C-alpha positions in Angstrom: 54.3 -81.4 230.8 54.3 -84.5 228.8 53.2 -87.7 230.6 53.5 -91.0 230.6 50.5 -91.7 228.6 51.7 -89.4 225.7 55.3 -91.0 225.5 54.0 -94.2 225.3 52.0 -92.7 222.5 55.3 -91.5 220.8 57.0 -94.9 221.4 54.3 -96.5 219.4 54.1 -94.0 216.9 57.9 -94.3 216.0 57.9 -98.6 216.4 55.1 -98.9 214.3 56.2 -100.2 210.6 55.5 -97.7 207.5 54.5 -99.3 204.3 56.5 -98.3 201.0 54.5 -96.6 198.2 54.0 -98.8 195.4 56.3 -97.6 192.6 53.3 -97.0 190.3 51.6 -94.8 192.6 52.6 -91.3 190.8 51.0 -92.9 187.6 47.9 -94.3 189.3 47.2 -90.7 190.7 47.5 -89.0 187.4 45.5 -91.8 185.9 42.8 -91.4 188.2 43.0 -87.7 187.9 42.4 -87.5 184.0 39.1 -89.5 184.7 37.7 -87.5 187.0 35.5 -84.4 185.5 37.2 -80.9 185.7 35.6 -77.9 186.9 33.8 -76.7 183.9 32.5 -73.0 182.7 28.7 -72.7 183.8 27.1 -71.9 181.0 23.1 -71.6 179.9 22.9 -74.3 177.0 25.2 -76.9 179.2 22.7 -76.6 182.1 19.5 -77.3 179.6 21.5 -80.2 178.4 22.5 -81.8 181.0 18.9 -81.4 182.8 17.2 -82.9 179.6 20.1 -85.6 180.2 18.6 -86.3 183.4 15.1 -86.9 183.0 15.1 -90.2 181.2 12.0 -89.3 178.9 10.1 -92.8 178.8 9.5 -94.3 175.2 6.8 -92.6 173.3 4.9 -96.1 172.6 4.6 -96.8 176.5 3.1 -93.2 177.3 0.8 -93.8 174.3 -0.6 -97.4 176.0 -0.4 -95.7 179.1 -2.9 -92.8 177.9 -5.1 -95.1 176.2 -5.4 -97.5 179.2 -6.0 -94.4 181.4 -8.7 -93.5 178.7 -10.2 -96.7 178.6 -10.7 -97.2 182.2 -11.7 -93.3 182.7 -14.6 -94.1 180.3 -15.8 -97.2 181.6 -16.2 -95.5 185.2 -18.0 -92.9 183.3 -21.7 -93.3 184.6 -24.1 -93.7 181.4 -27.8 -92.9 182.3 -30.5 -94.4 180.1 -33.4 -93.9 182.8 -33.6 -90.4 181.1 -36.5 -90.9 178.6 -36.6 -87.1 176.8 -32.9 -86.6 175.9 -31.8 -85.5 173.0 -29.1 -87.3 171.6 -25.7 -84.8 171.7 -24.5 -83.8 168.4 -20.8 -82.9 167.6 -21.7 -79.4 166.7 -24.4 -78.3 169.3 -22.2 -75.9 170.5 -22.9 -73.6 167.8 -25.8 -71.3 167.8 -28.4 -71.8 165.3 -27.4 -68.6 162.8 -23.9 -69.6 163.0 -22.4 -71.1 160.2 -19.4 -73.7 160.0 -16.2 -72.0 159.8 
């Protein structure tokens, strides 16, 4: 039960021109397939290595500079109360009891 439109489409498909493949098509396919990564065996060590390779860790100098700047900014934002007149100065070893010596 082919209709007129089906016959017309068949005629147009038969009348179309087919471009011939280039002579080096097979060679190009082979070269492209060689560059494509093949399926590899899954191993935990390879997965960890690829995970760390994708992290792109920043330069340690930038991390240090950023940490120092953040500490400087946080230090400036902490309020400094000088209004307390009877406050004792805090010493570095004030957390030790009086009966304990240095370790």
